[in-house]
C-alpha positions as CSV (number, residue, x, y, z in Angstrom):
1,M,81.2,127.1,82.4
2,K,80.0,123.3,80.9
3,R,83.6,121.2,81.9
4,I,84.3,119.3,78.5
5,L,85.9,115.9,78.7
6,D,87.4,113.4,75.5
7,S,86.3,109.9,78.1
8,E,84.2,108.9,80.5
9,Q,88.1,108.9,82.8
10,H,87.9,111.9,84.6
11,N,91.1,111.4,86.9
12,I,94.5,109.7,85.5
13,I,95.0,108.8,89.4
14,G,92.4,106.3,90.1
15,A,93.7,102.9,90.5
16,Q,97.0,104.0,91.6
17,I,95.2,105.0,94.6
18,K,93.4,102.2,95.1
19,E,95.9,100.1,94.9
20,A,98.1,101.4,97.4
21,R,94.9,102.1,99.8
22,I,94.4,98.5,99.1
23,K,98.2,97.4,100.7
24,T,97.7,99.4,103.6
25,G,95.1,97.8,104.8
26,L,93.2,100.2,104.9
27,S,89.2,100.7,104.0
28,Q,87.6,103.8,102.0
29,K,86.1,105.1,105.1
30,E,89.0,105.2,106.6
31,L,90.8,106.7,103.7
32,S,88.6,109.7,104.2
33,D,88.4,109.8,108.0
34,K,92.5,109.8,108.3
35,M,92.2,112.8,104.9
36,E,89.2,114.2,107.2
37,L,92.2,114.8,110.0
38,L,94.4,116.2,107.6
39,A,91.2,119.1,107.1
40,V,90.4,117.3,103.9
41,Y,87.0,117.1,104.1
42,T,86.6,113.7,100.9
43,C,83.2,111.3,101.4
44,R,83.6,108.1,101.3
45,G,81.3,108.1,98.4
46,S,83.3,109.4,96.1
47,I,86.9,108.0,97.3
48,S,85.0,105.8,95.7
49,R,84.6,107.9,92.7
50,I,87.8,108.8,92.3
51,E,89.0,104.6,92.5
52,N,87.1,104.2,89.9
53,G,87.4,107.1,87.2
54,R,83.6,109.0,88.0
55,R,84.9,111.7,90.2
56,A,88.1,114.9,89.4
57,V,90.7,114.6,91.9
58,T,91.6,118.4,93.2
59,D,95.2,119.4,94.5
60,I,94.6,119.5,97.9
61,E,93.1,116.1,97.9
62,I,96.2,114.3,96.0
63,D,98.1,116.1,97.7
64,A,96.0,113.8,101.1
65,I,96.5,111.1,99.7
66,S,99.4,111.0,98.8
67,K,100.4,111.7,102.9
68,V,97.9,108.8,104.1
69,L,98.5,106.5,101.4
70,G,102.4,107.2,102.7
71,V,103.5,107.1,98.8
72,S,104.6,109.1,96.7
73,L,102.7,111.4,93.5
74,D,105.2,110.1,91.1
75,F,103.5,106.9,92.2
76,L,100.0,108.3,92.0
77,F,100.5,109.3,88.7
78,G,102.4,106.0,87.3
79,R,105.4,107.6,86.6
80,E,106.9,104.8,89.1
């Protein structure tokens, strides 16, 4: 089935991920490595595309990112 998107943005949390990652002092590679410790395999390039809104994020990735960065899901979704 072909995916239908209304815009170029593939996610709504990329900017918040980038903000939290920078605040914690992690590089994209370090974030990727720490997610791998939680058995969530997302390469550095995918992290970059997620942050720029050019890649969708799975619920498993969102959960791992939240844990690694120490932020709530509400923060990631801009509800805080």
